[in-house]
C-alpha positions as CSV (number, residue, x, y, z in Angstrom):
1,X,96.8,46.3,-12.8
2,X,96.6,49.7,-12.2
3,X,95.0,51.0,-8.7
4,X,91.6,50.9,-10.1
5,X,88.1,52.5,-7.9
6,X,85.5,51.7,-9.9
7,X,83.9,48.7,-10.3
8,X,80.7,47.5,-12.3
9,X,79.0,44.5,-10.8
10,X,77.0,42.3,-12.8
11,X,74.8,39.6,-10.7
12,X,74.5,36.4,-11.9
13,X,73.8,32.8,-10.7
14,X,76.2,29.4,-10.9
15,X,74.5,28.4,-13.3
16,X,75.6,31.0,-15.5
17,X,79.5,29.7,-15.1
18,X,78.1,26.1,-15.5
19,X,76.6,27.2,-18.8
20,X,79.4,29.1,-20.3
21,X,81.9,26.6,-19.0
22,X,83.5,29.0,-16.9
23,X,85.1,30.4,-14.0
24,X,84.2,33.6,-12.2
25,X,87.5,34.9,-12.8
26,X,87.1,34.1,-16.6
27,X,83.5,35.2,-17.1
28,X,84.9,38.7,-15.4
29,X,87.7,38.5,-18.1
30,X,85.2,37.8,-20.7
31,X,83.2,41.0,-19.6
32,X,86.3,43.3,-19.4
33,X,87.0,42.1,-23.1
34,X,83.6,42.8,-24.5
35,X,83.0,46.0,-22.8
36,X,86.2,47.3,-23.7
37,X,86.1,45.7,-27.1
38,X,82.6,47.5,-28.1
39,X,83.9,51.0,-26.5
40,X,86.9,50.6,-28.7
41,X,84.9,49.9,-31.6
42,X,82.5,52.6,-31.2
43,X,85.7,55.3,-31.1
44,X,84.9,56.1,-27.1
45,X,88.3,54.3,-25.9
46,X,91.6,54.6,-27.7
47,X,93.5,50.7,-27.9
48,X,95.8,52.0,-24.9
49,X,92.7,52.8,-22.8
50,X,90.7,49.6,-23.8
51,X,93.7,47.6,-23.2
52,X,94.1,48.7,-19.7
53,X,90.2,48.2,-19.1
54,X,91.2,44.8,-19.7
55,X,94.5,44.4,-17.5
56,X,96.4,43.6,-21.1
57,X,99.1,45.4,-23.2
58,X,98.4,47.2,-26.6
59,X,99.6,44.3,-28.6
60,X,98.0,41.5,-26.6
61,X,94.6,42.9,-26.7
62,X,95.0,43.7,-30.5
63,X,95.9,39.9,-30.8
64,X,93.0,39.3,-28.6
65,X,90.6,41.4,-30.6
66,X,91.5,39.4,-34.0
67,X,91.2,36.4,-32.1
68,X,87.3,36.8,-31.5
69,X,87.0,38.6,-34.4
70,X,87.2,42.0,-33.9
71,X,88.3,44.7,-36.1
72,X,91.5,46.1,-35.4
73,X,91.4,48.9,-37.8
74,X,89.4,51.7,-35.9
75,X,92.5,53.2,-34.9
76,X,93.2,56.8,-33.5
77,X,96.5,58.9,-33.7
78,X,98.1,57.3,-31.0
79,X,97.5,53.7,-32.0
80,X,98.4,53.8,-35.4
81,X,102.7,53.7,-34.8
82,X,101.6,50.5,-32.4
83,X,99.9,48.8,-35.4
84,X,102.3,49.6,-37.8
85,X,105.0,48.0,-35.3
86,X,103.1,45.0,-35.1
87,X,102.7,44.7,-38.8
88,X,106.0,45.0,-39.2
89,X,106.8,42.4,-36.5
90,X,104.3,40.0,-38.0
91,X,104.8,40.2,-42.0
92,X,108.5,38.5,-41.3
93,X,107.0,35.4,-39.5
94,X,103.9,35.1,-41.6
95,X,105.9,35.2,-44.7
96,X,108.0,32.6,-43.5
97,X,104.9,30.0,-42.9
98,X,104.4,27.1,-45.1
99,X,101.9,27.5,-47.8
100,X,102.9,31.5,-48.1
């Protein structure tokens, strides 16, 4: 992860971790993903910036967005090439799946 010098602190009690069934690090990762997805969806961050906020690569971030039901269609110019590369990589794999 790059050298980061800005932080957000969210106070919470242990019962939040118990109720959510998450460790402190899992809750932090979930919060980072939620903020990154929100800012990406609003067009405030590029995919690359949002992925970096989560500590992920662009493709990993797109996959995580998709798994969590977020749209990955909000592409800015620098993201379009990544989307096309991912699509060309996934298309042969998906077409060879049973039932396709």
